[in-house]
N, C-alpha and C positions, 0 to 999 in steps of 0.2 A: 504493501499500498503505501503511495508516495503520499511524503509527509507536507504539511504546509511549508511556504517559503516565503521569506520576507525581503525584499529588496528596498531599502532606502535610496531615493532617488532624488537628487538635484540637479535641477535642469540648467544645464548651462545656455548663457545668452551670447557667445561666441556666434558670430557670423556662421550657420552651417558651410562647409566647405565639400558641399557634394559636387562630385563633379560624376556624369555620366561613364559610362564602361568605355566611350569612345573618345573622350576628353581626357588631356593631362591638364593638372594643376594649371591656372593662369592668374595673372592678376588682372583684377576687376578693376576698368576706367569708370569715372562717371562726371559728368559736365559739372556738378557740385563739387566734387573733390577739387577739381581744376581751378576752379573759379575761387574757390575760400581758399588755396593754397597762395596767391597771388598777395602782391604789396597792395595797398590802398589806392595807390594811382595807378596801379597796373589791372584792376579791379576796373577802375572808372573808363580806362581804355577799352578792356574787355566788355564792357557793357556798351562804349558807343559803336566798337565794329559788332556787338552782337545785334544792335538794333539795327544797324545800317544793312546788315546782312538779312535782317528780318523784311525789312522792306522792300527786297526783292521779291518779284512775284514768282509763282512756281513757274517751272515750263509749260505745263498746261493752263497758262493764265486765263484763258478764256473762261473754261469749264469752273475753276474756282474763285471767279471773281464774283460771280452770281449777283449781280445787280448792282454791287457797290460803286459809289462815286467817287471820282479822283480827289474831290474835297474831303470826304470821308476817309481817303487813304494817306492823303497828308497829316490829317489829325492823328489819325491812329498810328503812324510811323513816330510821329513826334509824343505820342503818349506812352510808346511801348520802350522809349530811349528814356522817358521819364520815368517809368516805373521800374525799369533796370538799375537806372542810377541809386533809387532808394530803396531799395528792397535788400533785406539781408537776409541769413538762415545760419541754423545753428550747424556747422560744420562737423563737431563730433558725433551728433545726432544722425546727419547725413552717413557718417563712415561706420554706424552702429556701434558707437563709443560712449552713448549718453551715459552720465555718471549716476542717474539715476535709476540705473540698471545694475548697481554692485549689489554682490551678494548679502543676504541679509543672514544673521543667526536666527533662524528659524528653527522652533523646538516645538514638538507635540505637546499640548498642554495635557497637565495632569490636575483631572478634577476629583474633587472629593465626591464620591457616591451618595445618594441616601436611600439604603435598600426599602425603606417605607415608601418611598414615592408616593406621595399625597394624590399626584396627578401625572396618568400615562395614558396613551392614547394612539391608535394609529389612525392615519388620515389621508384620504386621498389628495395627491396634488395633481389636479388635472390638465397638465402640461400635455397639449395635443388631441384632449377629447373633442373639440369643437372641429378641428380640423384634419384630424385622422393621419397626421403625418408622423408621430412620433411615439413613443411609448409615454404611459402616466408613471409618476414617480408616486411614491407612497414614502410618508413621514413617520418615523417611530419616534413618540416624545417622551422623554422621562423630566424629572424637574431639574436634572444637573447634566443631561446627555442629549443628543439627537443624532439619529439615523436616518439617512437618505436611500432609500432602495430605487436604483435608476435615475440618468440624469441625461433624458433625452434633450433635444433642442428646445429653446425656450425657458428651461427651467431658473435660468438667470433674470430672465426679464418677470418670469412668474414670482418670482421669490421677491422681487421689487413693487411690482403688484400688489402682493397682498400682503407685503410687510412681515416677511419671514427671516429671520435674521441669519445670514450666512455664518456669524461668528460663534454661534452655539453649535455648528455642524462638526461631531468629529470622526464620523463613520459615512463612506458611501461606500453602497451595495450594488454590483452589476449583475441583472441576472441573465444577461448576454454580454458579450464585447462585440457590439456593432455601432453602426450610426444611430439605430434605432433608440437604443437604450443609451449610449456614453455620448451622443452628439453634443450635449451641452458641457461636457466637461470642461473642453479649452476655459470657455468664460468664465464658468464658475470658479476655476481654480484662480483664474488671472484676478476676479473679484475678489477674493478671498485673500491672495496674496499682496492684496494693496489696502486692505483694513489693518488699522492701528501703524504703529512703527515698525512691527516685524512682520505684520501678516500672520495669517492662520495656515496653520499646518492639518493634514487629514489623512487619514487613513483611507485605502481604497482598496477592496476586496474584490475578487470576481476570478474565474478559473484560469487555469495556468498562461492562456494565451493574454491576460491582461498585460502583460510585459512588453506585446507587439503594440499594442495601444500607446502605451508610455513611451515606448522608444518613437514612434510615430509623431508624438507631440514633440520632441524634442528639438524641431525645426524653429517652434516658433513661441514657445512658453519659455519666459525670461528667467534670468536665476532669482526672482524673487517668489518664483512659486514652487512650493514644495510639496510633494506627496509620497507617502509612505505606501508604497504597494504590497499587498499580502496575496500571494497569490495560491491558490489550492486545488487539488487533483493531480492527474498525471500531469509530467513534463512533456509535454507535445512537440513533435517535430513533423514538418509538413510530410517526410517521406513515409511515417508510420501511423499516419494519422486512419488509414482505411483497415489497418488491422488493430483497430484498438479494443482491447474488450471492456466492454462498458460494465459488466458484472462486478469485474476487479476494481474498476475504477470510479464507482457511482456514488461513495461515500456511505453513511454520512461523515462530514468533517465538520468538527467542532470548532467555530472560527472565534466566538468569545462566549466566556463563560466565569461572570462575576456575582455578587451580590445583587444586582440589578437585574441580568439577563442573560440569558443561553442564547445564540446563534449559532446554528449550524445548517449546513448546506448539504443539498442531494443533486448529483449530476443528471441530465437528461441527454442520451445523444440520439439522434435521429436515427430510425430505420435501422436499427440493432440487428433484426432478425434476417436481414437479407445476405448478412454474410460481407466478407471482407471485400467481395468483387463487386458490390453494389457501392458504389461512392455517394455521397451527397453534399452537394455545396448549395449554401444559401435555402437549404430545405427544399430542393429539388432532386429527383432522382437522376442519377446520371452523371452527374459533374464531380467532380472532386473535393474532398472533404476538406471543409476552412475552420481554421479554429473557433470562428466566430459562431459555428452552427451548433455549439454545446450549449444549453443551458441550465438555469439552476433554480431548484426550490427552495427558497428560506424558511426555517423552520425558527419562530422568536417564541420562547418558553420564559414565562415569568416567574420567580420562585413563589413557593407556598406562601400562602399568610398564616401565621400560628392562629389557633382556637383561643376563645377567650380564654383567662385564668379565673378560677373561681377562688377567691381567700377564703370563703366560706368552708370551702370544702378542702382546703390544706389545712384549717384551724381543727376542723373534726376529725382528721387523720393526724392530730398532735403535733403540729409543725407551729412555730412562733414566728412572728413576722421577721423578715430579717432576709438576709443573703441567700437563704435556701428557696425564698420565693423567686429569686432572679434566676438560680440556678436552673429550677423546674422551666420556668418561661423558655430557659435558654435548651431545651430539652434534655435536661441532665436531671437525671433519678439522685433522690436525698433520702437520707434517713431520718426519719421520724425523731422528734425531741422527746415527746413524751410517751412513745411507744417502739416498740421493739420490732418495728417493721420497715420497710422500703416504700418510699412513695413517689412514684413516676408519674413522670407528665400527662399520662393518659388519664390518671385520678383525679387530677383536679384543672383541667383544661378541655375545652370543647377540641374537637377533630378539626385538624387544619384544613382550610379551605385549599383546594388546588389552585396552582399560580395559571392564570389564562395563558391559551396558546394561540398564536397567530401563523398561519401559514400562508407563504407568498409563490402563487404558481405561475410558471412563466414556460407553457407549452405552444412554441411559435408555430409549429404547422404538423399536420396530420402524420408528418414522419417521425415526431417526437412522442406521439401518442402511447406507442406500443412501450416505449422506454418508461413512461409515467405509470400505465397499467400493471406493468412488472415490477415496479421499484420495492423491492423487499424492506428496505428502510422505511417506507411508510407505514407498513403492517399496525404498527404500535401504535399508529394514530386513527385506525378503523374501527369507527364501532361494531362494522359489520363487515366479515369478511369469511368469503364462501361461504355466503348463504347465511350465516349465524353470527348471533351476535356475540362479541368480545368483550367479557367482563374486565380484564385487564388493560385495556386500552387506553391510553391517555387521551382524556377528552378535550378536542380540540375547541374553541369558542369562536372563531373567524378564519374563512379560507380567502383571500384575496387573488382573482383570477385576474391574473394580467395577459392571459391567452387569448388571442385574437378572439371574435363572434365566430369564425368560421370553423373554429376547431372546438369551442365552448359548447356548440350547439349542435355538435355531432352525438349521435346517439351514445358511442361508448365513451364519450366524455361525461355525458351527464349522467350514465350510471354507475362513472367512475365517483362522481359526485355525492352519490346516494352512500357509499361506504362510510360516510362521516358521521352519518345521522341526524340528528338536529344540531346543526351548526347553520351560523350565519354567513351566505357566501354572498360576496360581492364580485360583479363581473364589471372588471375594471378594462377588459379590452376596449377593441374601436367599435363601441356601441353607436350605431348609426344616429339613434335619435339624439345622441347628444349634440349631433351639429348645429343645431338652432341655437343653442346657448353659448355666447361668446366667452371663453374663460379670460380674457383680457379684456375685462370691462370697461377700462379707461380709453383704449385705444378704440374699443368699437363706437365708445361715446362720440369721441373726436369724429370718426369717420361717417357717423350718421349725420352730425351739424355739417360736414362737409359737404355731404351728398344732398342735403336739402338746400345748401347755398346755391351748389355748382356740379348738379349732376354729371354735365358734360364730362368736367374734369374729375370727378371723385362718382364713378360708375358703383364703386362699392359701397352699401350702406353700413356695414360692418355687423348686420343680421342676416341669416339666412332666410328668404321668403318661405314661412312652412308649407304654401299650398305648393312649392316646388320641392322642397327638400322631401317632404312625406312621400310623395309620389315616386320618387325615383329611389329614397332610401327605406327599407323597411326594417323593423325592429318588432321584438314582441311587444303586444299590447301589456297592460298591467293587469287585466282579468286573468290573462294566462300564464302569471307569473306568480308563482307560489310565495307565500310570505319570506321563506326563509331563504330566497334567491333573489337579489333585488341590483339594478343597475346600479354601478358606482355614480356619484355626481360629484363635480368639483366641492373640494374643501369637506366631504362627508367624513366623520369620523365614527370610531367604534372604540368605546371608553373601554379601557382595562383597568385603570386605577380611579378613584376608590372601588373597593367591590361594589358597592352598592349601586354604582351608576355604570356597571357592567352592561354593554350594547352599544346600540347604534344613537348618533348624536347627530341630528341635522342642523343644531342651531348655527353653525356657522356657514351652512351654504347659502351662497349668495342671492338676495332676489333678484327675479327675472324681471329684465325692463326691456321693453320694446324702443323702436326707432320712432313710436308715434309719442311717446310719453317725453322722448328727448328732445324733440323737433318742439314741440309743446312747452316745455321749460326753456327752450332758447328764445323761444317767442316772447315768453312774459320777462326774459333777463335782457335782452335787447330788442325791444319793439322795432327797430329800424329796419330789423334784418328782412321783415314782409318787404319793405320796398326794394332791398337791396338783391332779394332773391327774382324779383320784377326784373330790375336792371341786367343782373346777369342774363336773365332770360333774352333780353333785348339784343344782347352781345351776338346773339345765333342768330334771331330772327329779323333783327334789322342793324347789323353791322356798323354801318356807316353812321347811323345816328348815334349810337352809344356808344362810338369811338370818339366822336366831338364832345359829348357830353363829360366822358370821365376822363379825356385828356385836358380838356379846359379847365377841369375843377382840382383833381387830384395829381397830375403827373407835371413834372418839371422837366420840358422837353428840351433836347439839344438842338441847334439850330440847324444840321443837317437832317435830324429825322426825315421830313416830307422826302427830302431828296433819295431818300435811299430806296421806298417804295418796297413793294412786295418782291421776293427773290426770285430770280427766272426758274430756279429749280421747283417753285411750290405754284408755277402754272399748272392749271388743269390736274392738280394733284386729288387723289380720291380718299377714302377714308378706309380703302384697303391697303394703303401703301407701307404705312409705318406708323406706329404707335410705342412712346417712352412711358413706360408703366414704372414709376419710382418703389421699389418695394421696401427700401431700408435707406432715412435719412439722415440718422445720426451716427455719431460717433463713437470710439473707444469702447462702449458697451451699449445695450439696449435699455429703453427706459421705458416707464410705461404707456408713454405716444409715438416712441420712434423705435422703429428697429434699427439694426447697424447695416452697414452698407450692401446694397444691391439695386441694380437697374436692369429690367428687362426690357428687350429689345424686339418688340412684337412683329414679325414681318407678314402675319397672318398666315395665308395660304402657303408661303414659299419659307416657314418655319420661325424659328426665333432665336437669339443670342441673349447672353448673361454677362453683364458685366460687372465684376466683382459677386462674391456669393458668402455674404455674412450668415451667421449662426439664424436659425429662423427664416432663411430664404423661401424653402419649402413651404412653411405655413403660411408666410405673406401670400405666394402665389396661391393658396388655396384661399385665403381670404379675398381675394381679389377676382378670382375665376371661378370657385367654387371646386367642390373636393372632384368631382371628374375633369371638370374644365381645367384645373390645373396638371392632372394628369396628362391630359391631350397637351400643353403646352410643355412639359418635361420631354414627352414623346418625341416632340418636334424640334427640340433644342437642336441646333446646328453647330452651335460652338460655345465656349465658356471662357473667359477672359478674366485673368486674375491679375490686379495692379501691385500687388508687393504682399510680402510675407505676415504681417500684422493680423492678429486673429481677428479682428473686427470686421476684415475683407474677404475670409475664406473658409472658414470655420463650417459652413452650411454646404460645401462642394461637397463632402462623402456622402451627404443624405441624398441630395441631387441623383448623384451619380448611382446608388444603389436602388433608388426607386427606378430611374430608368433602366437599369439592368434587368428589374424584374417585370417593368411593362413590357419590354422588348423582348421576353425569353423565349418566346416561341415565334418570332417574326425575324426575318433573315435581316441583320442589317449590319451597318460599321462602329466601333468603337467612340464614344464621342470626343472631338479634340480638344483639349483643355490648353488654351495657352496662358504661361504667367512665368515668373521669375523663378530661376533654376533653384531656387531653393525649396520652393514647392516640388518640386519633382521627388524629393528626399521624403517628405510628409506621405506623398502619393504611394511611391513604391513603398513606404513601411506599412503603411496602411491595408494596402492590397494583401498583405499576410493574412489579416483576418477575413475579409470579404473581398470578393472580385468586384471591382469598381467597374469592368468593361469602358475602359478609356484608354486614349493616347494622348501623350503629353508634347508638346513645342514650347522651347525657350522664347520668351519675351525679344530677345536680344537678336531671334532669326525671323523676327517682323517687322524689322525697322525698315525707314524707306531705301536706307544703303544696303540692306541686305534682300528685297525684294528686287531693288535694280540689277543687283548682281546674280540673282537667281536668275532674274529673264535672260541676263548677258550669257549665264553659262547654259541654259537650254537653247540658246540660240546658237552656239557653238559647238554645242553636242550634237547639232543636227549636221554641220558642214562634213563631209566627205573627207575630210584629213584628220578629223577627230580619231586617234587612236587610242588616248587613255582620257576618259570622261574624269575620272577622278581627280588625277593630276590637274587638268584643265579647270576644273570646279575648284580646286584646291587654290588655284592662282588666280582666279578671277571673281571669286564669290564677294571680296569685297575689292572696290576699285581703287586703283594707286592714288595713295596719298589722302584717301579718305580717313575721318577720325576711326571709323570700323574697321579699317583695316589694320590701325595700330591696337585698336581693342582686343581684336578676337584672332590676328592672324599671328601665331607663335609658331616656334619650329616643333614640328611633331603634331600639331594640332590640327586633325582631318576635318577641318569645315565644311567640306564637301561629301562629309559622309553620307551614304546613300539613304540611310535611314532620316536624316535630317531634309534631304530634299524632297523625299517622299512624303512627309508630313507637310512640307512647305507647298508640294504639289496639290496634297489633299484639303488643303485649308483654301487654297485658290480655287478649286473645285468647287468646296462647301460654297464659299462666296458668291461664284458663279452661278450656282443652281437656285441660290438667292436672289438674285439680281443684284449684287453688290460687286462694287469694283476690286475695291483692296480695304484692308485691316492692316492699320500702320501703330506699331508701338514705338514710344519714343519714351526717354530718360526724363526723370521730373527729380526735384530735390526735396524727397523727404527723409530715406532711410535708405541702407544699401539695398541696390536692384529695384528700386520703384521705377513706374511706369506709369505714363498717361496713355491713350489710345486713340486715333482717328479712323472712323469709317465710315467710306464713302458708297453710295449707290453709282450703279452704273448709269448712262445715258438713257433715254427713253425718246421716243419718238409722238409728238402731238397729232391729231387730226390731220393734220395738214401733210405732215412727214418733217417737218421741222424737228431738229432732235432738241431736245430740253436738257440741260445738267442735271445730275443726278444731285440728292441733297448729302450733305455731311454734319455728321455728330462728332465732336470730340467730350472726351471724359476726362478730366484732368487727374483723377486718383487723387491720393494725399500729395500735397506739392506747396511748396510755397512759390510766387511767380517766379517764372524761369523764361529764358528767350526761347528755349524749347518749344513748351507749351505755347507760348505766344505764335510763333513759326506753323505750327502745326494747325494751328486755330484758324489761321488765315481764310475769310471766305467761308468759315462754318454757317452751315445754317443755325446749329444750336451747339452752345456751349455747356456740359455740364459740369460744372467748377465747385470744388470744394469750397466752403465759408465758415470753417470751425468756429471762428471767434468773433465778436464785435468789432467796430473799427477801434474802439479805444482799447484794446488789448491787442495791440500791435507787440508788445515786448513776449508774450506770452505765446503768441504765431510763430514769432521768431524763434523763440527755445525749443517750439515742439515742430518747427519747420510745416506747418501750417500755415492757411491764408486767411484774411478777415474778410469780411462781407466787400467793403470796398475794394479791397484789393482783386479781389475774383471778377467784380464788375468791371475793373479799370484792366485786367488782362482781357475779357471780351472785347472792351471797345478799342483795344491797341491793335486785336486781330480783325477787327471787323465784322464780327459774328453779328447773326440777326436776332437771335433768340440767346438769352442767358438764364438757366435754371441752376440755382443755388441749392446745394444740398450739403450732407456730413456737418451737421451743425451739434455744436458740444452740447452736453445734457445738461447744462444750464440753462439751457432755452428748449425745456421739454416739449412746448406746443408750436412756440414762434419765435423767432430769434430776433433781437434787436436790428434795426435798420433805418435810415433814414430814406427822406422821398428822393433825393435829389439823384439823378444818375440812375432811376429804376423804368427809364421809358420802354427800355426790352429786357427786360429783367422779371424773374418769378420767382418767390420760394417755394422750394420743393416740401412736399408732403408724402408720408405714407400711402399706398395704394393711389397717389395721384397718376393718371393715366393723361398724357398728351397726345392726341394725334395731331399727324405733320399739316392737317387739314385745319386746324384749330390755333394753330401756331401765330396769326397776325392778331385773335383775340388774348392772347395769354397773358401780356404785361397787365390788360385793362381789368383782371380779374382781381389781382393784386389790393387795391382799395378795401374791396369787399372782402378780402381774408382779412385784413388789418380790422375791420370793423367786427367781425365775427371771433377774434380774439382780443378785443382792444382792451379788456381786464387783464388779461395775462402774458402781454408781452415783456420778454425778460425775466418772467417768475421763475426762480429756481425751485424745481419740485423733485429734484433726486432725492431719495427718502432712504435712510438706515445705512448711507454709506459716505465715507468720508471721501475728502477731492481725492485724496491719493489711490482709492478705490475705482474712482470714475475715470483716471487717468492711466490706470494700471496697464491697460491692455495697446494704449497707443504708443 
C-alpha cells in the first residue's frame, strides 16, 4: 500500500527558462529593456526617432488609412511624440525583477482547536450552479478551522461576493485533479499569498497526480504563494496507469485525524472491470488513461459526544465530588470512596452520541460507477448491504453528491444510494434547474440595469428567461423527489454541531430576485433613467437626431471630429460581420462586478477568437450566450491568443480547452491553436499530463510583422526550382537582414525555420483566411517579460458595385505602458481595446506597475488615429465604473462585462457613455473590494 507523501512547495518567480525541444537557450530582447537602459538624453532621442518612424505610413497605406484626414495625421503624429516623451515605465518590472516579488517567510498557521465546536456545518458553495461550467465547492466549517472541497473556476470571485474569508482556510481537498475541480486554484492561492504581511499558507490534498498540477502552476505563481501539497494513493506513472490495480490502491487513506475531525479518502478508478487493455481518458472508453481520471470520495467523521454526567448517580455509588468526577467524564473508571466497588463511566453517564458523518461523492462518469458500487471500503457505512440490514454500520447523516446528474440519475446509482438507509442526500452536481438563479447576484444586478438602459450593447440581462430554459433544460419536479433527496442550493447548510440543530439549514440561501424587481428599484433610485432609455433607443431609431442632441450637451469634441467621418471599412457593414464581446474587464483579480481579462471576437458563421482567457471565461461565455449557446461558441473557436503569463490573463484557458475537447470528441477536427508567450507553453505542456487539452501552441514571437514577412518570403523562395535545402533557406531568410527580429532570434544553432513552426504558422494563416481575416500580428509591449499586444485585420471585401472595401482592424493592447510599438500597430485601427488600469491622478502607480491611466490610453488612440477606443482592465478600486473626465471622450467608451459591441453599432458607441455615467452617478470611484487588503488586490499583477 502506497503511503501518503507530503511535498513542501515554494514556487519560484524567476522567469521560466522553458525552451522547446527544437530551441537552444537564447537571450530575450525587449523594446522596453533597450529603452530603459539608455541615458535620459538618449531616451529623448529614441522617443523622437520612434515618433518619426511611427509617422510613416504602412506599405499598404490605402488599406490602413481608413478614411482619416491629413489634418488628423499631423495632429496624431505630434501627439505620439508628446506621449512618448512624457511616459515612463518600471524597468525592473518589465524585466521580471520587481522587488515586490521577493520571497516571504511563509509558515503554516498552528490553530488551537476546539474539540467541543459549538458550531459546525457543511455548506454548498454554488460556483458553477447557474452556468454548469465548473464543479461546486463544499465548505466544512468549524470554530477554528475551515476546509474547502474542490476549487473550480470562480471560487475566488464567489468568496468575495459572499464574504467568505480566505484567511481562515487551512486545507483544500480536490475530488479530482482537473480543470473542472481545480481551475480556481491559481487565483485562490495568489489572493491568499497577498493577505497580510506574510501571506497565507494552505495544505492542498489530492490523489498522487496532484504534483502534476503544482508543477504546471510553477510557470506563473510568484514566490509569495506557498502551498503544502499532500498527495495520497499510488505513485502514478504514465506508462503504468493502464495496469493499475484499483482494488489494491483504492484506500481508505486517513488524511486528517485530530480531536476535531477525521477525514479519509477512497479512490475511484474508471472502468476497472474491462482489464488493462481498456484505456480510459477523460471518462471515455478507448483513450489512454490520464492521472486526472481518478476521483475521490471523502469521508468526514466528527468525534462522538460524551453523554450527560449525572452527579446524583455518582453520589449514590459512594463517590464524593472532586477529581474522580472529571476522570469519569474522561472515560476513566474509578474506585468508590465509600464502597468497595469500581465505578465505570457507563454507570453515571448517558450513552455517547455518535459523531455525525458526511460523505462527499464524486463519480464523474458512468465508467467510474462500477468502482463505486464495488468499493469495499464503503461497506462499513451501509445500513443495507446485500439486501439485509447491518447493525454494525456507522450511521451516515449526509451524503453530498458531486456526481453529475447524468450519472446520479441512473438506476444503478439510485440503487446504490439506498444502501445508506435514512440519510439526507444533497445532489450538488449539475442540476439543470439551478441555471435560472444567478450565483453572482451583484454582477447579475448590474447586468440587468445595463440591459434595461441599452439592450443593444448589453443583450444579456443576467438572468435566464424561465420560459426558455425550462423548455430546453429538464429536471426532476419536486413531487417526484423524496424528502431525503434534495437538490443543492447556493449556500445551503447541513448543521453538524450543536447536535440539537443537526440537519438541513436554509437560512443562508439568498432570496431570489428577478430583473423586474431590479429595474423597478432602478427607476425609483434614478427617475431620469426612464428618459435616458428613450434617448438611447433613439440612437438606433433616429441616429442623426440623437447624435446632435448628445454631442451638443455632453461631449467635448475635437476640431477634426466632423472631418473624420465614417471609416470606409464600415461602409455597407452588416450585423453578421463581427462583434466584440467583453467577457472580463477587471484587472488583477475578479470582483463582484468585473471578471478578469477576456475578449471574445465573434465572427458569427465564420467562427470566433479569444483575446486572453482569465479565470471564469467559460462561465462568462455561458452568462452571455446561455449554456447551450456558449457550447456552440467554444466549438467554433478558431484561435486563442494570450498576451502574457500573468494569472489574470490565462488561467481560464485549460477549462475552455477541456470543454472543447469534450464537445468535439466524436467529430473530426483539428487541435485548437493557442498563440501566446513562450512561458505559457511550459504550463500547457505540464498540465497536459493531467488531462488532454487537444491544442497546439505557437509562440507570439512567430506572429510578429517581421516574422510574417519573412515567412512569406521563405514560402516564395521554397517554390523556386533552385531550392535544394528549404530548411537552410528558411533559416537564412525567416528574419530579414538588419531587422530587429533577426538580432532577437537569429542565434547560432537556433533552427528558426523548424518545420513544426512553419506548419503552425501556415495553419494559423489558413485559419485566418477561412474566417475572412487577413492577418494577426503580435507586437511587444512594455509590461513584463514576454508581454504582447495584438492586431487583427479583416480581409478586403467588395460592395454591390464590385468596388473593394478595406477590412476592419482591431488592436488589443494587453497590459502595457504607452509605447511606440503600440501606437505604430494601432495606426488606422477601427477599434483599439486599451487597458486603463488607473485613473488619471495615479500616474505614479501606473508607472510602477507598468499599466496605463485612462488619459494615457485615450492619447495612444488619438496619436494612432483610431476610430473608436474601448477602455478595459480597470483596477478593482473601481468595481462598477472607473473615474474619468469628459474631455477627449468623443470616440471612447468604458467597457463593462458582457458588453457586446457590433461593428455596425460603432458610430453610436461614444454617445452611450453619458447615459452610463447617469446609471452609475452615485457609484463612480467607490471602492467595494471587500475583505481583502490592497496587497491581495495587487498580488496577481
